[in-house]
KEMAR-351854 format. One line per field, with one value per residue (C-alpha): residue in three letters; x negated, y, z negated. Coordinates in steps of 0.05 Angstrom, whole numbers. Layout:
N
r = Ala;...
X = X;...
Y = Y;...
Z = Z;...
REM end
This chain:
237
r = Met;Gly;Glu;Ile;Gln;Arg;Arg;Lys;Asn;Leu;Ala;Gly;Leu;Leu;Lys;Ala;Phe;His;Leu;Glu;Phe;Thr;Pro;Asn;Glu;Pro;Val;Ser;Leu;Leu;Ile;Lys;Gly;His;Val;Pro;Gly;Ser;Ser;Pro;Met;Glu;Ser;Asn;Arg;Thr;Ile;Arg;Ala;Met;Ile;Glu;Glu;Ile;Lys;Asn;Gly;Leu;Arg;Leu;Tyr;Pro;Ser;Lys;Ser;Asp;Tyr;His;Asn;Glu;Ile;Ile;Ile;Thr;Gln;Trp;Leu;Asp;Asp;Thr;Glu;Val;Met;Arg;Leu;His;Gln;Thr;Gly;Asp;Cys;Phe;Val;Leu;Pro;Ser;Tyr;Gly;Glu;Ala;Trp;Gly;Ile;Pro;Gly;Phe;Glu;Ala;Met;Ala;Leu;Gly;Lys;Pro;Val;Ile;Leu;Thr;Asp;Glu;Gly;Gly;Pro;Ala;Glu;Tyr;Val;Glu;Asp;Gly;Val;Ser;Gly;Arg;Leu;Val;Pro;Ser;Arg;Ala;Glu;Pro;Val;Met;Ile;His;Pro;Asn;Glu;Gln;Ile;Pro;Asp;Val;Trp;Ile;Gly;Asn;Glu;Asn;Trp;Gln;Ala;Pro;Asp;Leu;Ala;Ala;Leu;Arg;His;Tyr;Met;Arg;Glu;Ile;Tyr;Glu;Asn;Lys;Glu;Leu;Arg;Asp;Lys;Phe;Gly;Asn;Asn;Gly;Ile;Asp;Arg;Ala;Tyr;Glu;Phe;Ser;Tyr;Gln;Lys;Val;Gly;Gln;Thr;Met;Lys;Gly;Leu;Leu;Asp;Gly;Thr;Val;Lys;Pro;Val;Leu;Tyr;Asp;Gly;Ser;Thr;Ala;Leu;Arg;Glu;Lys;His;Ser;Leu;Ser;Ala;Met;Ala;Ala;Gly
X = -2141;-2175;-2150;-2082;-2074;-2023;-2066;-2074;-2001;-1989;-1914;-1904;-1933;-1884;-1826;-1838;-1856;-1793;-1744;-1774;-1792;-1725;-1731;-1717;-1781;-1851;-1894;-1924;-1957;-2026;-2045;-2118;-2127;-2145;-2128;-2198;-2207;-2163;-2170;-2148;-2093;-2062;-2081;-2033;-1977;-1983;-1976;-1921;-1881;-1888;-1862;-1809;-1790;-1791;-1740;-1696;-1699;-1679;-1629;-1621;-1607;-1567;-1634;-1700;-1706;-1679;-1749;-1806;-1861;-1919;-1993;-2023;-2105;-2136;-2199;-2271;-2291;-2363;-2373;-2374;-2299;-2279;-2294;-2268;-2201;-2204;-2204;-2142;-2101;-2076;-2076;-2102;-2054;-2065;-2023;-2062;-2048;-2126;-2194;-2271;-2280;-2239;-2288;-2245;-2207;-2273;-2298;-2231;-2228;-2312;-2290;-2238;-2171;-2119;-2122;-2057;-2087;-2064;-2082;-2133;-2204;-2249;-2190;-2186;-2261;-2272;-2198;-2183;-2107;-2075;-2145;-2170;-2109;-2062;-2062;-1994;-1974;-1975;-1949;-1993;-1957;-1984;-2024;-1987;-2027;-2028;-2058;-2093;-2128;-2157;-2222;-2252;-2245;-2225;-2145;-2109;-2047;-2062;-2095;-2058;-2062;-2026;-1967;-1960;-1897;-1854;-1818;-1869;-1916;-1852;-1853;-1929;-1920;-1870;-1907;-1967;-1916;-1888;-1938;-2000;-2034;-2041;-2066;-2117;-2134;-2143;-2181;-2229;-2235;-2246;-2313;-2339;-2318;-2351;-2417;-2413;-2426;-2471;-2541;-2585;-2525;-2515;-2604;-2603;-2555;-2590;-2645;-2616;-2595;-2666;-2707;-2652;-2630;-2561;-2519;-2490;-2414;-2414;-2351;-2340;-2307;-2313;-2243;-2218;-2265;-2237;-2168;-2180;-2210;-2160;-2136;-2203;-2205;-2142;-2160;-2225;-2198
Y = 923;981;1033;1035;1111;1156;1167;1090;1089;1029;1047;1055;988;952;997;965;903;889;930;889;814;774;727;668;696;647;707;740;804;799;851;865;922;962;1023;1068;1065;1004;933;878;865;946;943;882;921;985;949;913;972;1011;940;929;1013;998;947;980;1038;1000;955;906;848;832;819;833;760;756;793;758;763;794;761;800;805;859;824;839;797;797;798;732;731;788;751;690;738;763;691;676;728;725;808;866;924;1000;1051;1098;1177;1187;1141;1174;1104;1054;993;941;943;947;883;850;866;845;776;764;789;837;903;948;1021;1094;1129;1176;1183;1117;1070;1117;1110;1037;1009;1005;1018;956;920;902;924;978;1046;1067;1139;1195;1263;1319;1331;1377;1334;1315;1274;1242;1280;1230;1227;1295;1307;1374;1413;1339;1326;1392;1422;1470;1413;1367;1287;1239;1210;1142;1129;1066;1056;1042;1000;958;941;924;884;838;846;816;759;733;738;685;715;777;753;722;777;830;777;765;830;862;822;853;922;916;902;979;996;955;979;969;1011;1063;1068;1083;1133;1172;1166;1194;1255;1263;1266;1293;1237;1234;1301;1316;1329;1391;1418;1487;1474;1549;1555;1487;1513;1579;1549;1495;1539;1591;1579;1599;1657;1685;1662;1699;1761
Z = -1610;-1652;-1706;-1732;-1714;-1672;-1611;-1602;-1594;-1623;-1631;-1558;-1547;-1593;-1556;-1490;-1517;-1553;-1504;-1440;-1466;-1499;-1559;-1513;-1465;-1487;-1503;-1547;-1580;-1615;-1651;-1665;-1718;-1778;-1816;-1831;-1908;-1923;-1940;-1888;-1929;-1934;-1860;-1847;-1897;-1855;-1789;-1809;-1834;-1775;-1736;-1779;-1766;-1698;-1694;-1744;-1696;-1630;-1662;-1601;-1635;-1705;-1750;-1742;-1751;-1685;-1646;-1633;-1689;-1674;-1691;-1733;-1750;-1795;-1814;-1794;-1735;-1706;-1634;-1623;-1653;-1610;-1554;-1569;-1582;-1519;-1482;-1523;-1490;-1411;-1414;-1446;-1456;-1495;-1482;-1521;-1508;-1500;-1491;-1485;-1453;-1484;-1509;-1515;-1457;-1413;-1450;-1430;-1353;-1358;-1393;-1332;-1367;-1330;-1359;-1372;-1398;-1390;-1333;-1363;-1398;-1387;-1360;-1306;-1294;-1304;-1280;-1197;-1197;-1169;-1156;-1228;-1270;-1279;-1298;-1336;-1306;-1360;-1374;-1414;-1477;-1546;-1595;-1661;-1713;-1769;-1827;-1846;-1772;-1779;-1740;-1748;-1674;-1645;-1628;-1652;-1635;-1576;-1539;-1502;-1490;-1438;-1460;-1420;-1382;-1426;-1376;-1326;-1379;-1382;-1315;-1312;-1368;-1339;-1263;-1304;-1344;-1282;-1233;-1246;-1179;-1191;-1260;-1222;-1167;-1229;-1265;-1215;-1187;-1258;-1272;-1207;-1232;-1300;-1266;-1232;-1307;-1325;-1360;-1288;-1251;-1303;-1310;-1231;-1233;-1290;-1253;-1200;-1237;-1260;-1188;-1152;-1106;-1151;-1152;-1211;-1215;-1263;-1313;-1324;-1393;-1426;-1415;-1440;-1501;-1513;-1517;-1558;-1617;-1605;-1669;-1697;-1666;-1686;-1759;-1762;-1721
REM end
């Protein structure tokens, strides 16, 4: 669920899904996404082209019709419809390369759905691995984005983002698929975990930072910022 861009790593999810689940297994992949600046119809075509490319590259079966058919939704949905969409699924999976917070994953967890997310950024903060969901181990690799996804000073080639391990992703999807007891455990614990990030809890933390009863966690990002903007510095020099 989300924008269709390289950072979200839909291609990795498609590979893992089709490698792990055979056509005779009753499992479906539902994709709710849109391409920024594109109509729902154009977004649908883009997603289907990506799916066809992945299936052509995997070459698992004699015909693409032998693969599972993905369910694709590209239309805009209001909040109520998004919540209903979450409720239709058994598990939320998003093996992205980077998330500031990852709202759809958090919402799914808060609604009692097991989640499988990359072990970085926001998900690493709110998912307790093995308790309220699964965090897919990842490795740092240089950023490579599509030219249409460029944002000034964000995600450039001398930065790293986190590439999830597709073998681990496959393992966790299989685990959730086969183990109802684990699904229920993650779902119930996820609801409890979500309350730790309620407005009240966050407000208490902010108040504590202001009155000095909570010690802030400081991060010296000066070195990272210098590295991030080194290309600009070289150009200016």
